[in-house]
C-alpha positions in Angstrom: 29.0 -13.2 -9.5 30.9 -10.6 -7.3 31.1 -10.3 -3.7 28.8 -7.4 -2.4 30.8 -4.7 -0.5 29.7 -2.4 2.5 29.4 0.4 -0.4 26.7 -2.0 -2.4 25.0 -2.7 0.9 24.5 1.1 2.1 23.3 1.7 -1.7 20.7 -0.7 -1.8 19.8 0.3 2.0 19.3 3.7 0.7 17.1 3.2 -2.5 13.6 4.9 -1.8 11.2 2.1 -3.6 10.5 -0.4 -1.0 9.9 -2.8 -4.0 12.8 -1.9 -5.8 15.0 -2.1 -2.7 13.6 -5.6 -1.4 14.4 -7.3 -4.9 18.0 -5.5 -4.4 18.2 -7.1 -1.0 17.2 -10.5 -1.9 19.5 -10.7 -4.8 22.2 -9.1 -2.4 22.0 -12.0 0.2 22.0 -14.8 -2.5 25.6 -13.1 -3.8 26.4 -13.2 0.1 25.3 -16.6 0.8 27.4 -17.8 -2.4 30.9 -15.7 -1.5 30.5 -16.9 2.2 30.1 -20.8 1.0 33.0 -20.2 -1.4 35.1 -18.7 1.1 34.9 -22.2 3.4 32.9 -24.0 5.7 29.9 -26.5 5.5 26.2 -26.5 4.5 23.7 -23.2 4.5 25.1 -20.0 6.2 22.3 -17.7 7.6 22.3 -15.7 4.3 21.2 -18.6 2.5 18.1 -18.7 4.5 17.7 -14.7 4.4 17.7 -14.8 0.6 14.5 -17.0 0.3 13.0 -15.1 3.9 13.4 -12.0 1.8 12.3 -13.2 -1.6 8.9 -14.4 0.6 8.8 -10.5 2.3 8.8 -9.1 -1.3 5.7 -11.1 -2.1 4.1 -9.2 1.0 5.6 -5.6 0.5 3.8 -6.0 -3.2 0.7 -7.1 -1.7 0.7 -10.0 -3.9 0.4 -12.8 -1.3 -2.4 -11.0 0.7 -4.4 -10.3 -2.8 -3.8 -14.0 -3.7 -5.1 -15.3 -0.2 -8.2 -12.9 -0.7 -8.9 -14.3 -4.1 -8.6 -18.2 -2.7 -10.9 -17.1 -0.4 -13.6 -15.8 -2.9 -13.5 -18.5 -4.9 -14.4 -20.8 -1.8 -17.5 -18.5 -1.9 -18.6 -18.1 -5.3 -22.4 -17.5 -3.8 -20.9 -14.1 -2.2 -19.1 -13.0 -5.5 -22.3 -11.7 -7.2 -24.0 -9.6 -4.2 -20.3 -8.4 -3.1 -19.3 -6.9 -6.6 -23.0 -5.6 -7.1 -22.6 -3.8 -3.6 -18.9 -2.7 -4.7 -19.9 -1.0 -7.6 -22.8 0.7 -5.7 -20.2 1.8 -3.3 -17.9 3.2 -5.8 -20.4 5.2 -7.5 -21.6 6.6 -4.3 -17.8 7.9 -3.7 -16.5 5.1 -1.6 -12.9 5.9 -2.7 -13.4 9.7 -3.3 -12.5 11.7 0.0 -14.4 14.6 -1.0 -17.8 12.8 -0.3 -19.2 11.5 2.8 -19.2 7.6 2.1 -15.5 8.3 1.2 -14.6 10.1 4.5 -16.3 7.5 6.4 -14.6 4.7 4.5 -11.2 6.3 5.3 -12.0 6.6 9.0 -13.3 2.9 9.3 -10.3 0.8 8.9 -10.4 -1.9 6.4 -8.4 -4.9 5.1 -6.8 -3.1 2.4 -5.6 -0.7 5.4 -4.2 -3.5 6.8 -2.6 -5.0 3.9 -1.0 -1.4 3.4 0.1 -1.5 6.8 1.2 -4.9 6.8 3.2 -4.4 3.6 5.1 -1.2 5.1 6.1 -3.2 8.2 7.4 -5.7 6.5 9.5 -3.5 4.1 10.6 -1.5 7.4 11.7 -5.1 8.8 13.6 -6.2 5.3 15.6 -2.8 5.3 16.2 -3.1 9.4 17.8 -6.7 9.1 19.7 -6.2 6.1 21.5 -2.8 6.7 22.8 -4.3 9.7 23.3 -8.1 9.2 23.6 -8.0 5.6 26.4 -4.9 6.2 28.2 -7.2 8.4 28.3 -10.4 6.0 29.6 -7.9 3.6 32.2 -6.3 6.3 33.2 -9.9 7.3 34.1 -11.0 3.9 35.9 -7.9 3.2 38.0 -8.1 6.3 38.6 -11.8 7.0 39.9 -13.6 3.9 40.4 -17.2 3.7 44.1 -16.6 4.6 43.4 -14.2 7.1 44.5 -14.5 10.5 43.2 -13.9 14.5 44.3 -10.5 14.1 41.7 -9.8 11.0 39.0 -11.3 12.9 39.8 -9.3 16.1 39.5 -6.0 14.0 36.1 -7.0 12.3 35.1 -8.2 15.9 35.5 -4.9 17.4 33.3 -3.2 15.0 30.7 -5.0 16.8 28.8 -3.8 20.1 28.9 -5.8 23.2 25.6 -7.1 24.9 22.2 -8.8 24.0 20.0 -7.2 21.5 18.3 -5.2 20.4 20.7 -2.8 21.3 24.0 -5.1 21.6 25.4 -7.3 19.1 26.9 -9.9 21.2 25.1 -12.9 19.3 26.8 -11.9 16.2 29.8 -11.3 17.7 29.7 -14.9 18.7 28.2 -16.2 15.3 31.2 -14.9 13.5 33.7 -16.3 16.0 32.2 -20.0 15.3 32.1 -19.3 11.4 35.8 -18.5 11.6 36.0 -21.7 13.5 34.0 -23.8 11.3 36.2 -23.0 8.6 39.1 -23.9 10.0 38.0 -27.2 11.1 39.2 -30.3 9.9 36.4 -32.4 11.3 33.2 -32.0 9.1 30.7 -32.9 12.1 32.2 -30.0 14.3 32.1 -27.8 11.3 28.5 -28.7 10.5 27.4 -27.9 14.2 29.5 -24.6 14.4 28.0 -23.1 11.6 24.4 -24.0 12.8 25.1 -22.6 15.9 26.4 -19.4 14.5 23.2 -19.6 12.0 20.9 -19.8 15.0 22.6 -17.2 16.8 22.1 -14.5 14.3 18.7 -15.5 13.7 17.7 -15.1 17.4 19.3 -11.7 17.0 17.6 -10.9 13.9 14.0 -12.1 15.5 14.3 -10.2 18.3 15.1 -7.4 16.6 12.3 -7.9 14.4 9.9 -8.2 17.5 8.0 -4.4 16.4 7.8 -5.1 12.8 6.3 -8.2 13.1 3.8 -7.2 15.7 3.0 -3.9 13.7 2.2 -6.3 10.4 0.3 -8.7 12.5 -2.3 -6.3 14.5 -4.3 -3.5 13.0 -4.2 -0.2 15.2 -6.9 -0.4 18.0 -9.2 3.2 19.2 -11.6 3.4 21.3 -15.2 2.8 20.5 -16.3 6.5 21.4 -12.9 8.0 19.7 -13.8 5.9 16.7 -17.5 6.9 16.7 -16.6 10.6 16.8 -14.2 10.1 13.9 -16.9 8.2 12.0 -19.8 10.9 12.8 -17.0 14.0 12.0 -16.4 12.2 8.6 -20.1 12.2 7.8 -20.5 15.6 9.3 -17.6 17.7 9.6 -19.4 20.6 11.3 -20.1 18.0 14.2 -16.6 18.9 15.3 -17.8 22.7 16.6 -20.8 21.2 18.8 -21.0 21.2 22.4 -19.3 17.9 24.0 -22.5 17.5 25.3 -24.2 16.8 22.1 -21.5 15.0 20.7 -20.6 12.3 23.7 -23.6 10.4 23.2 -23.7 10.7 19.2 -20.2 9.1 19.5 -21.5 6.5 21.6 -24.1 5.5 19.4 -22.1 5.8 15.9 -18.9 4.1 18.0 -21.2 0.9 18.6 -21.8 0.5 14.8 -18.8 1.7 13.6 -16.7 -0.4 16.0 -18.6 -3.6 15.0 -17.9 -3.0 11.3 -14.2 -2.3 12.4 -14.1 -5.6 14.5 -15.0 -7.7 11.2 -13.0 -6.1 9.1 -10.0 -6.2 11.5 -10.5 -9.9 11.7 -10.5 -10.8 8.4 -7.6 -8.5 7.7 -5.3 -10.3 10.5 -6.2 -13.9 9.0 -5.1 -12.7 5.5 -1.9 -11.0 7.1 -1.3 -13.9 9.1 -1.2 -16.4 6.1 1.0 -14.4 4.0 3.2 -13.8 6.9 3.2 -17.5 8.0 4.3 -18.8 4.5 8.0 -19.8 3.3 8.5 -20.5 -0.2 11.9 -22.2 -0.8 13.1 -24.0 -4.4 10.6 -26.9 -4.9 8.9 -26.4 -1.4 6.1 -24.1 0.1 6.5 -24.3 4.0 3.5 -23.2 6.0 5.1 -22.0 9.3 2.0 -22.8 11.5 2.9 -26.8 10.8 5.0 -28.9 11.9 8.2 -29.5 10.2 8.4 -33.4 9.4 11.9 -33.1 7.8 14.2 -35.2 10.1 18.2 -33.8 11.2 21.0 -34.5 9.0 23.3 -37.2 11.0 25.9 -34.6 11.6 23.1 -33.0 13.9 21.3 -35.6 15.3 23.1 -35.8 18.5 25.2 -32.8 19.1 28.4 -33.1 20.9 29.0 -29.2 20.7 27.9 -28.1 24.2 26.6 -24.6 23.4 24.9 -26.0 20.3 23.2 -28.4 22.7 22.0 -25.9 25.3 20.8 -23.7 22.6 18.8 -26.4 21.1 17.4 -27.4 24.5 15.8 -24.0 24.7 13.7 -24.4 21.8 13.6 -28.0 20.8 13.3 -31.1 22.7 16.0 -33.6 22.2 15.0 -36.8 20.1 12.9 -38.9 20.0 10.8 -36.4 22.0 10.9 -33.7 19.5 7.5 -32.0 19.3 5.5 -30.1 16.9 7.4 -27.3 15.9 4.7 -25.3 13.9 4.5 -21.8 14.8 0.7 -20.9 15.8 1.4 -17.5 16.7 4.3 -15.8 14.7 4.0 -12.8 17.2 5.5 -15.2 20.0 9.1 -15.0 19.9 9.4 -18.4 21.3 7.3 -20.2 19.2 9.4 -18.6 16.0 12.5 -19.8 17.4 11.0 -23.3 18.0 10.5 -23.4 14.1 13.4 -21.8 12.9 15.7 -24.0 15.0 13.7 -27.3 13.2 14.3 -25.4 10.0 18.0 -24.5 10.5 18.8 -28.1 11.4 16.8 -30.0 9.3 17.6 -27.9 5.8 21.4 -27.5 6.4 22.5 -29.5 3.8 20.0 -28.4 1.1 21.9 -27.7 -2.0 19.0 -26.2 -3.6 18.8 -23.5 -1.3 21.6 -21.6 -3.0 20.0 -21.7 -6.4 19.6 -17.7 -7.6 16.4 -16.3 -6.7 16.2 -14.8 -9.8 17.0 -14.9 -13.5 19.6 -12.7 -15.2 16.9 -11.0 -17.0 14.9 -9.9 -13.8 18.5 -8.7 -12.0 18.9 -6.6 -15.0 15.4 -5.4 -14.7 15.6 -4.3 -11.1 19.2 -3.0 -11.6 17.8 -0.1 -13.7 14.9 0.8 -11.3 12.1 -1.7 -12.7 10.1 -4.2 -11.3 10.7 -7.3 -13.6 8.2 -9.5 -15.2 7.5 -13.3 -13.9 7.3 -14.9 -10.9 9.4 -12.9 -8.1 
């Protein structure tokens, strides 16, 4: 497995298809993770976790997890299936999905769960690309600029390409993280090396999560409009000529229509939010499916149980109480950066020595397919 280059990262980032691009991003993270581990160090690196997070993002981008969750809910309420299916057939025959019909125009104006799925997919795809074209590129650049026999001058030249300051615009956390990775590689103390690596992983994770905040909010929140504006849109969808009516006529009609349309949209948005949240807050790892809203029971390995590194201890204290007082790390609201980081801190520490995280995410046949621009068969 060859080490990805900066040119490889840029080629992948430029791919037009978000589905194929995500598959290539996931595979590239796996290659970067393996190359970084082979260079030296201990345990999982940031790219190791990014591999599986990107693979999970692919399910949202393709809409698979959202459809699976919707199907699961329907199967738990079989008494609804027949009437819903019958109503659906009638609405389809009356033009539900045909924009040239009044019903089709109305459906297009009222945001449905399927609109939210499409919006969530697009937001996750943007976030997947945003992180990869920044952090994936820096890992590729680091591996090229700082070989195992490199000196401090090589590291300094690499760091010079990173901006000072905090995210979202600065890259100070990345500067510190790559410096710690290099210190960990050169350390003769396995415990100290593990703590430096985990600290670097968490600093990159904090940078990443801060920059992803807009995309996470976009994935979780459907767009809202005022009731009157929604009512006006619904009326104009049903009666296009109403756009020419006097405001004194349109305003009361829009208010009445808006009350009805808003109720439909509110129920629809609530279901959509639940579906999107359920999909976003799941992470599939080798042999394990994590629900991010639930506490991780996994204990920290011995090397991380009582951190001697003062900066790691300080960062952990911001998000994770010290043992034995460690509390529930489940993130009830994934839109809350602090809750996300609490979970990520526990995950990165507890899973640091998991060797199965280095398992390839795709089969050779699947890789060959998406490298030709095709979406492979099988579990992705």
